[in-house]
C-alpha positions in Angstrom: 7.1 86.7 -72.3 10.4 85.3 -73.5 11.6 85.2 -69.8 8.4 83.3 -68.8 8.8 80.7 -71.6 12.5 80.2 -70.6 11.6 79.6 -67.0 8.8 77.0 -67.9 11.3 75.2 -70.1 13.9 75.3 -67.4 11.7 73.9 -64.6 10.3 71.3 -67.0 13.7 70.0 -67.7 14.5 69.7 -64.0 11.2 68.0 -63.1 10.9 65.7 -66.0 13.5 63.1 -65.0 11.7 62.6 -61.6 8.5 61.4 -63.2 8.2 57.6 -63.6 7.0 56.4 -66.9 4.2 53.8 -67.3 6.7 51.1 -68.2 9.0 52.0 -65.3 7.8 50.6 -62.0 8.1 52.7 -58.8 11.0 51.6 -56.6 9.7 49.2 -53.9 11.1 49.4 -50.3 11.8 46.1 -48.6 11.7 47.8 -45.1 8.6 50.0 -45.6 6.5 47.9 -47.9 7.6 44.2 -48.3 8.6 43.5 -44.7 5.2 44.6 -43.3 3.4 42.3 -45.8 5.5 39.3 -44.7 4.9 40.2 -40.9 1.1 40.3 -41.4 0.7 37.4 -43.8 3.6 35.0 -43.7 5.8 35.1 -40.6 3.2 33.2 -38.5 4.0 30.0 -40.4 7.5 30.7 -41.6 9.5 31.6 -38.5 12.2 29.6 -36.6 9.8 28.2 -34.1 7.5 27.1 -36.9 9.3 26.8 -40.3 6.5 25.5 -42.5 8.0 23.7 -45.6 11.5 24.4 -44.1 11.3 28.1 -45.2 11.9 31.0 -42.9 10.8 34.6 -43.7 11.5 36.5 -40.5 15.0 37.7 -41.7 16.1 39.1 -45.0 18.8 36.6 -45.6 16.5 33.6 -45.1 14.4 34.7 -48.1 17.2 33.7 -50.5 17.3 30.1 -49.2 15.5 26.9 -50.4 12.9 25.2 -48.4 12.2 21.4 -48.2 11.3 21.2 -51.9 14.7 22.6 -52.8 13.2 25.7 -54.5 14.7 29.1 -53.7 12.2 31.5 -52.3 13.6 34.7 -53.8 15.9 34.9 -56.8 17.0 38.5 -57.2 16.0 40.1 -60.5 14.1 37.0 -61.5 10.6 36.9 -60.1 9.6 34.1 -62.5 12.3 31.9 -60.9 11.3 32.8 -57.4 9.2 30.1 -55.6 7.7 32.8 -53.4 6.0 34.4 -56.4 4.7 31.1 -57.5 3.2 30.4 -54.1 1.4 33.7 -53.7 0.0 33.7 -57.3 -3.8 33.7 -57.4 -5.2 30.8 -59.6 -8.4 30.9 -61.7 -10.4 29.6 -58.7 -9.5 32.7 -56.8 -7.2 30.9 -54.4 -3.4 30.8 -53.8 -1.1 28.3 -52.2 0.0 30.9 -49.7 -0.9 32.3 -47.2 -2.0 28.9 -46.1 -5.7 28.7 -45.0 -6.1 32.4 -45.5 -7.3 34.8 -48.2 -4.8 35.5 -51.0 -2.7 38.6 -50.9 -4.4 41.4 -52.8 -3.1 42.3 -56.4 -1.3 45.4 -55.0 0.7 43.3 -52.6 1.5 40.7 -55.2 2.7 43.4 -57.6 4.8 45.0 -54.9 6.5 41.7 -54.1 7.1 40.9 -57.8 8.4 44.4 -58.6 10.7 44.3 -55.5 12.3 41.0 -56.7 12.6 42.3 -60.3 14.4 45.4 -58.9 17.0 43.3 -57.3 15.4 42.4 -54.0 17.5 44.9 -52.1 17.5 45.4 -48.4 17.0 49.0 -47.5 16.6 48.5 -43.8 18.2 51.5 -41.9 21.2 50.6 -39.9 19.5 51.9 -36.7 16.6 49.4 -37.3 18.6 46.3 -37.8 18.5 44.0 -34.8 20.1 40.6 -34.0 17.9 37.5 -34.7 16.1 36.1 -31.7 15.0 32.5 -31.9 15.8 29.1 -30.2 19.2 29.2 -31.7 19.8 32.7 -30.6 17.8 33.1 -27.4 17.3 36.6 -25.8 20.2 37.8 -23.8 19.2 39.7 -20.6 21.4 42.3 -19.1 18.8 42.8 -16.4 15.6 40.9 -15.4 12.7 41.5 -17.7 9.5 43.3 -16.8 7.0 40.6 -16.0 3.5 41.3 -17.5 1.8 38.0 -16.9 2.1 34.7 -15.0 0.2 31.4 -15.2 0.4 28.1 -13.2 -0.2 25.0 -15.2 -3.5 23.2 -14.1 -1.4 20.5 -12.4 0.5 23.1 -10.4 3.9 21.8 -11.4 4.9 24.6 -13.8 4.7 28.4 -13.6 4.9 30.2 -16.9 6.4 33.7 -17.0 6.2 36.3 -19.7 9.6 37.5 -20.8 11.2 39.3 -23.8 10.4 37.5 -27.1 9.5 34.4 -25.0 7.6 32.5 -22.3 9.8 31.0 -19.7 8.7 27.8 -17.9 9.9 27.2 -14.4 9.5 24.2 -12.1 7.2 25.6 -9.3 8.9 23.5 -6.6 12.6 24.1 -7.4 12.2 27.2 -9.5 14.6 25.7 -12.1 14.1 26.9 -15.7 12.6 24.0 -17.6 12.2 25.5 -21.1 12.0 28.7 -23.1 9.3 29.1 -25.7 10.8 31.8 -28.1 8.6 33.5 -30.8 8.6 36.5 -33.1 6.7 38.9 -30.7 9.0 41.3 -28.8 6.4 41.8 -26.1 4.5 39.0 -24.5 1.6 40.8 -22.8 -0.7 38.0 -21.5 -0.4 34.2 -21.2 -3.0 31.5 -20.2 -3.0 27.8 -20.0 -5.9 25.9 -21.7 -8.5 24.3 -19.4 -6.9 20.8 -19.9 -3.4 22.2 -19.4 -2.1 20.8 -22.7 -1.7 24.1 -24.5 -0.4 27.5 -23.5 -1.6 30.6 -25.3 -0.1 34.1 -25.4 -0.7 37.4 -27.1 1.7 40.3 -27.7 3.5 41.6 -30.7 5.8 44.4 -31.9 4.4 47.9 -31.1 3.2 49.7 -34.2 4.0 46.8 -36.4 2.0 43.7 -35.6 0.1 41.8 -33.0 0.3 38.0 -32.6 -1.6 35.2 -31.0 0.7 32.2 -30.1 -0.5 28.8 -29.0 2.1 26.3 -27.8 2.4 22.7 -26.8 4.5 23.3 -23.6 5.3 19.6 -23.3 7.0 19.4 -26.7 8.0 23.2 -26.9 6.3 23.2 -30.3 4.6 26.3 -31.7 1.2 25.2 -32.9 -0.4 28.5 -33.9 1.1 31.9 -34.8 -1.6 34.2 -36.0 -0.9 37.8 -36.8 -3.7 40.1 -35.9 -3.8 43.9 -36.4 -0.8 46.3 -36.6 -0.1 46.7 -32.9 0.2 44.7 -29.7 -2.6 42.5 -28.3 -3.7 42.2 -24.7 -5.7 40.1 -22.2 -6.0 36.5 -23.5 -8.6 34.1 -22.2 -9.7 30.6 -23.2 -13.3 29.5 -23.8 -14.3 26.8 -21.3 -14.2 24.1 -23.9 -10.8 25.1 -25.1 -11.9 25.7 -28.7 -11.3 29.4 -28.8 -9.1 32.1 -27.4 -10.2 35.8 -27.1 -8.1 38.9 -26.6 -8.3 42.7 -26.8 -6.7 45.0 -29.5 -5.4 48.5 -29.6 -7.6 49.1 -32.6 -10.5 49.2 -30.1 -11.7 45.7 -31.2 -12.2 42.5 -29.3 -11.5 39.3 -31.2 -11.4 35.6 -30.9 -9.7 32.8 -33.0 -10.1 29.1 -33.3 -7.5 27.5 -31.2 -6.9 24.7 -33.7 -6.5 26.8 -36.8 -5.9 30.4 -35.7 -8.8 31.5 -37.9 -10.7 34.5 -36.6 -14.2 33.7 -35.4 -15.3 36.8 -33.6 -14.7 40.5 -33.9 -16.6 43.2 -31.9 -15.8 46.8 -32.3 -17.9 48.9 -29.9 -15.1 49.9 -27.5 -14.0 53.5 -28.1 -10.4 52.9 -26.9 -8.0 50.0 -26.5 -9.5 46.7 -25.3 -7.2 45.3 -22.6 -8.8 42.1 -21.1 -11.4 39.4 -21.8 -13.2 36.6 -20.0 -15.7 34.0 -21.2 -19.0 33.0 -19.5 -19.0 29.6 -18.0 -21.0 28.1 -20.9 -18.9 29.9 -23.5 -21.8 31.6 -25.1 -20.9 35.2 -24.1 -17.6 37.2 -23.8 -16.9 40.1 -21.5 -14.3 42.7 -22.4 -12.9 45.8 -20.6 -10.8 48.7 -22.0 -9.4 52.1 -21.6 -12.8 53.6 -22.5 -14.0 52.9 -18.9 -16.6 50.3 -20.0 -17.2 46.6 -19.6 -19.0 45.1 -22.7 -20.9 41.9 -23.2 -20.7 40.1 -26.6 -22.7 37.1 -27.9 -20.0 34.7 -29.3 -22.0 32.9 -31.9 -23.3 36.1 -33.6 -20.4 38.4 -32.7 -23.1 40.8 -31.5 -22.6 43.5 -28.9 -25.3 42.9 -26.3 -24.9 45.4 -23.5 -22.7 47.6 -21.3 -22.3 45.6 -18.0 -21.1 48.7 -16.2 -22.7 52.1 -15.8 -22.2 54.3 -18.9 -23.0 57.4 -16.9 -20.3 60.0 -17.4 -18.1 60.2 -14.3 -19.5 57.0 -12.8 -16.1 55.2 -13.5 -12.8 56.9 -12.9 -10.3 55.9 -15.5 -9.9 52.9 -17.8 -10.4 49.3 -16.9 -7.4 47.0 -17.2 -8.5 43.6 -15.7 -11.5 41.3 -15.7 -12.1 37.8 -14.6 -15.2 35.6 -14.3 -15.9 34.2 -10.8 -15.5 30.4 -10.9 -18.5 28.3 -9.9 -18.3 25.0 -8.1 -20.8 22.6 -9.5 -23.4 21.9 -6.9 -24.6 18.3 -6.1 -27.4 16.9 -4.0 -27.9 13.5 -2.4 -30.8 11.4 -3.5 -32.0 7.9 -2.7 -32.9 5.6 -5.6 -34.1 2.0 -5.0 -32.5 2.0 -1.6 -29.1 3.3 -2.8 -27.7 6.8 -2.0 -26.3 8.7 -5.1 -25.0 12.2 -5.8 -26.7 14.1 -8.7 -25.8 17.4 -10.1 -28.0 20.3 -9.1 -29.4 22.6 -11.8 -27.2 25.6 -12.6 -28.3 28.9 -11.3 -30.0 31.0 -14.0 -30.3 34.7 -14.6 -33.6 36.3 -13.5 -35.0 37.7 -16.7 -35.6 41.5 -16.3 -39.2 42.7 -16.7 -38.4 44.8 -19.8 -37.4 41.7 -21.8 -40.3 39.3 -21.3 -40.0 36.0 -23.1 -36.3 36.0 -23.5 -34.7 32.7 -22.3 -32.6 33.2 -19.1 -28.8 33.0 -19.3 -26.6 31.0 -16.9 -25.8 33.2 -14.0 -22.3 34.5 -13.8 -20.4 37.1 -11.8 -17.4 39.0 -13.1 -14.7 41.1 -11.4 -13.2 44.1 -12.9 -10.6 46.8 -11.9 -8.3 49.5 -13.4 -7.1 52.9 -13.0 -9.1 54.0 -10.0 -7.8 51.1 -8.0 -11.2 49.8 -6.8 -12.1 46.1 -7.6 -15.9 45.8 -8.4 -18.0 42.6 -8.6 -20.8 42.6 -11.3 -23.5 40.3 -12.6 -22.7 39.4 -16.2 -26.3 39.6 -17.2 -28.9 42.2 -16.3 -31.6 41.2 -14.0 -33.4 44.5 -13.5 -35.3 46.9 -15.8 -32.9 49.1 -17.6 -32.7 52.7 -16.4 -30.6 55.3 -18.1 -27.5 55.9 -16.0 -28.0 53.1 -13.6 -25.3 50.6 -12.4 -27.7 47.9 -11.5 -25.4 45.0 -12.3 -22.9 46.0 -9.7 -22.9 43.6 -6.7 -20.3 45.3 -4.4 -17.1 47.3 -4.3 -13.9 46.4 -2.5 -11.4 48.6 -0.6 -9.4 50.8 -2.9 -5.8 49.8 -3.6 -3.0 52.3 -4.1 -2.6 53.2 -7.8 -3.9 51.4 -10.7 -4.8 47.7 -10.6 -3.2 45.7 -13.4 -4.5 42.2 -12.8 -7.1 40.3 -10.8 -7.4 36.5 -10.3 -9.8 34.2 -8.5 -8.9 31.1 -6.5 -10.4 27.8 -7.8 -13.7 28.1 -6.0 -14.2 31.8 -6.3 -14.3 32.4 -2.6 -11.2 34.7 -2.7 -9.5 36.8 -5.3 -6.1 38.5 -5.7 -5.4 41.9 -7.0 -2.1 43.7 -7.8 -1.4 47.5 -8.1 1.4 50.0 -8.5 1.9 53.7 -7.7 5.1 55.9 -7.6 7.5 53.0 -7.9 5.8 50.8 -5.3 3.5 47.8 -5.6 1.0 46.0 -3.5 -0.5 42.5 -3.6 -3.8 41.8 -1.9 -6.2 39.0 -1.4 -9.8 39.8 -0.7 -12.6 37.5 0.5 -15.1 37.7 -2.3 -18.2 37.7 -0.1 -17.1 39.5 3.0 -14.5 41.9 1.3 -12.0 41.2 4.1 -8.4 41.7 2.9 -4.9 40.4 3.5 -1.8 42.4 2.2 1.2 40.4 1.0 4.5 41.3 2.6 7.9 42.2 1.3 6.9 43.2 -2.3 9.7 45.3 -3.7 8.3 47.1 -6.7 5.4 47.8 -9.1 3.3 44.6 -9.6 1.6 43.8 -12.9 0.9 40.0 -12.7 -0.6 37.5 -10.3 -1.7 33.9 -10.4 -3.1 31.3 -8.0 -1.5 27.9 -7.5 -4.2 25.2 -8.2 -4.1 24.1 -4.5 -5.2 27.5 -3.4 -2.6 27.8 -0.8 0.0 29.9 -2.8 -0.1 32.9 -5.0 2.6 34.1 -7.4 3.1 37.7 -8.4 5.6 39.7 -10.3 6.2 43.0 -12.0 8.8 45.7 -12.8 11.9 44.3 -11.2 11.5 40.8 -12.7 11.2 39.0 -9.2 8.5 36.4 -8.8 7.2 36.4 -5.3 5.3 33.4 -3.7 3.1 34.2 -0.8 1.0 32.0 1.5 -2.6 32.9 0.6 -4.0 32.7 4.2 -1.3 34.7 6.1 0.3 36.8 3.5 3.7 35.6 4.5 6.4 35.5 1.9 7.3 31.9 1.3 9.8 32.2 -1.5 11.0 34.2 -4.5 13.2 33.9 -7.6 14.6 36.3 -10.2 13.6 35.8 -13.9 17.0 35.9 -15.5 18.0 33.0 -17.8 21.6 32.0 -17.7 23.6 33.6 -20.6 27.2 34.1 -21.4 26.9 37.9 -20.7 25.0 37.8 -17.5 26.3 34.5 -16.0 23.0 34.4 -14.1 20.2 32.0 -14.1 
């Protein structure tokens, strides 16, 4: 009995100092707790490309500097003198100055930041995790060309945008000279797209396992207009609504989302995918959104209500072989007809083609007719009707219009020409890549020549005579769309002191 009492007293004496008292706050980690809060809620507006109020929060050292108002963001050991704490404080009306135009931080997050400052605002970032700052003043340095995941021609055809590391590179499409570098906080830029009017350039990407980000730039001024953090992982497959008011994208948390292109505020979230959502496209009237993902499905969402409507593809097990990675709506050319009025000949717009309402949904107003192209792991491009026109049968694939000849490996991207009569698709397998153009109606194909490696991105020049493609080796190939002949190519490698290349 005496031995037992002695052991209890001994172990109690050892354990007791490890227990924090109610008055002693638990030690707060900058790297594990504070930095993720800043990444999700603050860095969008407080980064070198968009330093709201003259205050940057993307690096530890910048937190201790003053902004435009001359007030220091973080004063170690003194949370009451730290302007950051003042800005995130929730007022009696339930609102806070920061994050701007967003919900306030929750009480736990506010307490963590306050306690961290009170404990000395120490940086406990592991040496192995510290990286050099990347911004306009410190642009990325390439030792080799980057893997190109996305391409986009500006609507006027004068510029080709290329996804790089931490940046979007803008090249003159005639001389291939580098015009500008749009450098942001996302390490990976997965998908880029110009707005319908060409005045904005949107991108999605992020830092794997840390944050996803939507960026919207003014390419003419190189100004970052919107930086919206979304989820805790990389984002994919951006698309613009036809009116330019929204951008949609897929997420690795299995959701499909859209944000307002002026404010960055989320306006849509659909969560019926059972795996990563990888690509999106809007209907021509902007009322519906189609998404594809690794769950081998193509889903239709009503934008205004955020409501999942239907699986566009068959949901029969085994009907689709592998995940879907690419989707694009087929462009429609507005039809006109000639009429005579009071002796004059004029052109008038013909009515849009409308969906044939299926017999099992009587009384439902018809939707504008759209066709969409999807492709993925099985290498087979497929053309579908966006809206069902036949009575639903379990296991059917009634929306499918046609399939096209299989490509080698998995297809990463598809893209229509301006009038929808042709589309390009790119694939890769075993270190090799292929670029094809198909006739949308006849399914005839043309294979591009002299492609040197796996291909992940493709884009049409607005004139329809040229296509650009790129991928693993960082080379952008430009092919004649009619013959498949290689017309030109250039390497994505900005000039730096270390590489001496351009």
